[in-house]
C-alpha positions in Angstrom: 92.5 -2.4 -68.6 89.1 -3.7 -69.6 86.1 -2.5 -67.5 83.0 -4.6 -67.0 80.2 -2.3 -68.1 77.4 -4.9 -67.7 74.3 -3.5 -65.8 71.3 -5.0 -64.1 68.9 -7.0 -66.3 65.2 -6.2 -66.3 64.4 -9.5 -64.4 66.8 -8.5 -61.7 65.2 -5.1 -61.3 61.7 -6.6 -61.2 62.8 -9.1 -58.5 64.3 -6.3 -56.4 61.2 -4.2 -56.8 59.0 -7.1 -55.8 61.1 -7.8 -52.7 61.1 -4.1 -51.8 57.3 -3.9 -52.2 56.8 -7.0 -50.0 59.1 -5.6 -47.3 57.4 -2.2 -47.4 54.0 -3.7 -47.3 55.0 -5.8 -44.2 56.4 -2.7 -42.5 53.3 -0.6 -43.3 51.0 -3.3 -42.1 53.0 -3.6 -38.8 52.9 0.2 -38.4 49.2 0.3 -39.0 48.6 -2.5 -36.4 50.8 -0.8 -33.9 49.1 2.6 -34.4 45.7 1.0 -34.2 46.6 -0.9 -31.0 48.0 2.3 -29.5 44.9 4.4 -30.4 42.7 1.6 -29.0 44.6 1.5 -25.8 44.3 5.3 -25.5 40.6 5.1 -26.1 40.1 2.4 -23.5 42.3 4.3 -21.0 40.3 7.4 -21.6 36.9 5.7 -21.2 38.1 3.9 -18.0 39.5 7.1 -16.6 36.2 8.8 -17.2 34.3 5.9 -15.6 36.6 5.9 -12.5 36.1 9.7 -12.0 32.3 9.3 -12.3 32.3 6.3 -10.0 34.3 8.2 -7.4 32.0 11.2 -7.6 28.9 9.0 -7.2 30.5 7.2 -4.3 31.4 10.5 -2.6 27.8 11.8 -3.0 26.3 8.5 -1.7 28.6 8.4 1.3 27.7 12.0 2.2 23.9 11.5 1.7 22.0 12.4 4.8 25.1 14.0 6.4 24.1 16.9 8.6 20.5 16.6 7.2 17.6 15.9 9.5 15.9 13.2 7.5 15.2 9.5 7.9 15.7 8.8 4.2 19.1 10.1 2.9 18.2 8.3 -0.4 14.8 9.7 -1.4 14.5 7.8 -4.7 16.1 4.4 -5.2 15.6 2.9 -8.7 17.8 0.5 -10.5 18.6 3.1 -13.2 18.4 6.3 -11.1 19.3 7.5 -7.6 18.3 10.7 -5.8 19.8 11.6 -2.4 19.7 14.5 0.1 22.9 16.1 1.2 24.0 19.2 3.0 26.4 20.2 0.2 26.2 19.2 -3.5 29.8 20.4 -3.8 31.1 17.9 -1.2 32.9 20.8 0.5 32.8 20.7 4.3 34.8 22.2 7.1 34.5 21.3 10.8 34.7 24.3 13.1 37.6 24.0 15.6 38.1 24.9 19.2 38.1 27.8 19.9 35.6 28.5 17.1 36.6 32.1 16.6 39.6 34.2 17.6 38.6 37.6 16.4 36.2 40.4 17.3 33.2 40.1 17.0 33.1 36.5 18.4 29.7 35.8 16.7 27.4 37.2 14.0 25.5 39.8 16.0 21.9 40.7 15.5 21.5 43.4 12.9 25.1 43.4 11.9 26.8 42.3 8.7 30.3 42.3 10.2 32.5 39.4 9.0 33.9 36.8 11.5 37.0 34.6 11.1 36.1 30.9 11.9 38.8 28.4 12.9 38.6 24.9 11.4 40.1 21.7 12.5 42.3 20.9 9.5 44.6 23.0 7.3 43.3 21.1 4.2 39.6 22.1 4.8 39.9 25.8 3.8 41.4 24.8 0.4 37.9 23.3 -0.5 36.5 26.9 -0.7 37.2 29.9 -2.9 37.6 33.4 -1.7 34.8 35.7 -2.8 33.1 33.0 -4.9 32.0 30.4 -2.3 28.7 30.5 -0.4 28.2 28.5 2.7 25.9 27.7 5.6 26.8 26.8 9.2 25.0 23.7 10.3 24.7 22.3 13.9 26.1 18.7 14.0 23.7 17.3 16.5 20.4 18.7 15.2 21.2 19.5 11.5 19.8 23.0 12.1 21.0 25.6 9.6 22.2 28.8 11.2 22.3 31.1 8.2 24.0 31.8 4.8 27.4 33.4 4.4 29.9 34.4 1.8 33.6 33.3 2.1 35.6 36.5 1.9 38.9 35.1 3.2 40.7 31.8 3.0 43.6 31.2 5.4 45.7 28.1 6.4 43.3 27.0 9.2 40.4 29.5 9.0 37.7 30.9 6.9 36.4 34.5 7.1 32.7 34.6 6.6 30.4 37.6 5.9 26.6 37.3 6.5 24.5 37.4 3.3 21.5 38.7 5.3 21.3 40.8 8.4 20.9 38.2 11.2 17.6 38.5 13.0 19.3 37.1 16.1 22.8 36.3 17.2 24.5 33.4 15.3 27.1 31.9 17.6 29.4 29.2 15.9 30.5 26.4 18.3 33.2 23.8 18.1 32.0 20.8 16.1 29.5 22.7 13.9 30.1 22.4 10.1 30.6 25.0 7.4 29.1 23.5 4.2 29.3 25.0 0.7 25.9 25.7 -1.1 24.9 27.3 -4.3 24.7 31.1 -4.7 21.8 32.5 -2.6 21.0 34.7 -5.6 19.7 31.5 -7.2 17.3 31.0 -4.3 18.9 28.0 -2.7 17.3 26.1 0.3 18.8 23.7 2.7 19.5 20.9 2.1 20.6 20.1 -1.5 19.3 17.2 -3.6 21.6 15.2 -6.0 20.4 12.9 -8.8 22.2 10.6 -11.2 20.8 8.9 -14.3 21.9 7.8 -17.8 20.6 9.4 -21.0 20.4 6.2 -23.1 20.1 8.1 -26.4 23.3 10.0 -25.9 25.3 7.6 -23.6 25.8 10.5 -21.2 25.8 10.0 -17.4 24.1 13.0 -15.9 24.5 14.6 -12.4 22.0 17.1 -11.3 21.7 19.0 -8.0 18.8 21.1 -6.8 18.4 23.7 -4.2 14.9 25.0 -4.0 14.0 26.3 -7.4 17.6 26.2 -8.6 19.0 23.2 -10.5 22.3 22.6 -12.3 22.7 19.6 -14.6 26.2 18.5 -15.7 27.9 15.7 -17.6 29.5 13.2 -15.2 30.8 10.9 -17.9 30.4 10.2 -21.6 30.4 6.9 -23.6 28.4 5.2 -20.8 26.2 2.5 -22.1 25.0 1.0 -18.8 24.2 2.2 -15.3 22.6 0.1 -12.7 22.1 0.4 -9.0 21.3 -2.2 -6.4 20.5 -1.4 -2.8 21.6 -3.4 0.2 19.2 -3.4 3.1 19.9 -3.7 6.8 18.5 -7.3 6.8 21.1 -8.4 4.3 18.8 -8.5 1.2 19.5 -6.7 -2.1 16.9 -4.8 -4.2 15.7 -4.6 -6.9 16.1 -8.0 -8.5 19.0 -8.0 -11.1 16.6 -9.0 -13.8 14.0 -6.3 -13.0 13.0 -4.0 -15.8 14.6 -0.5 -15.9 12.9 1.9 -13.6 12.1 -0.6 -10.9 12.3 1.1 -7.6 12.7 0.1 -3.9 9.4 0.7 -2.1 9.2 3.9 -0.2 8.7 2.1 3.2 12.1 0.4 2.7 14.1 3.6 1.8 15.1 4.0 5.5 16.5 0.4 5.5 19.1 1.1 2.8 22.6 0.8 4.3 24.7 0.6 1.1 24.5 1.0 -2.7 26.1 -1.2 -5.3 27.0 0.7 -8.6 27.5 -1.0 -11.9 28.9 1.1 -14.7 29.5 0.0 -18.4 31.5 2.1 -20.9 32.1 1.7 -24.6 34.9 3.1 -26.7 34.1 5.0 -29.9 34.5 3.3 -33.3 35.6 6.4 -35.2 39.4 5.9 -34.8 39.9 2.2 -34.7 36.8 0.8 -36.5 35.9 -1.2 -33.4 34.6 -0.7 -30.0 35.5 -2.2 -26.7 33.3 -2.7 -23.6 34.6 -1.9 -20.1 32.8 -2.5 -16.8 33.4 -1.1 -13.3 31.5 -1.7 -10.1 31.8 -0.7 -6.5 29.8 -0.9 -3.3 29.4 2.3 -1.2 28.2 2.3 2.4 26.1 5.2 3.6 28.1 7.0 6.2 25.1 7.9 8.3 23.7 4.4 8.6 
């Protein structure tokens, strides 16, 4: 039997190599495009998630501005690129005292005593906002905004908080139903009541900053990164909106109009980084927040 021992010619090998190269290049190009699209989507999602978290935090602070604070101007500085507000808790941690206020002995914080008292609250979810042995609080009268003293949380239960006075009370402190327990900074940092919260954008770093102050104490943190634009507009009780959208950065609402602010419109712009995909994408979010105490 005669076998055919004829192999591939050089031309045939070159044709196969060329076709294989073309197919491989197409597959590689498709893979690179898919990976680039995937990375870009992840970057956009990351920036949007950071923007949403920052927007929710700003909205929460604005809603609570002036809450339990005896002031006519919950927003003390209203610029189109910066906002400062007064709040009873920079931590947004509140617990409303229930009825009966206390069920243990002693039933109040007695003069000259540092004995702890267990305080009932109206919701089982409220105690979870505080941490045992690391949260410091004040009791505030709802009607007047009067602050009744500083305490340390030494016990967290399903529907109660156990509080220990940080200073020996000069007179009896009697919690009543409807009063609020609000979290404040550590008294060792010399806090005063109320707290002050400010938001602004560092243009050179694209970082959105949140700062709270309590007396001589201040804490500055990053609220979001990759933020290229931050603008505030203020809605007044007569229906007007200030400042003008085309106003220069730093334009402020006049001091005599601060008490007329009923809502704040927030405009936030984010930009994805170019390092991974070679291109950047702009995303914008906005929301309108009504002041709870207006």
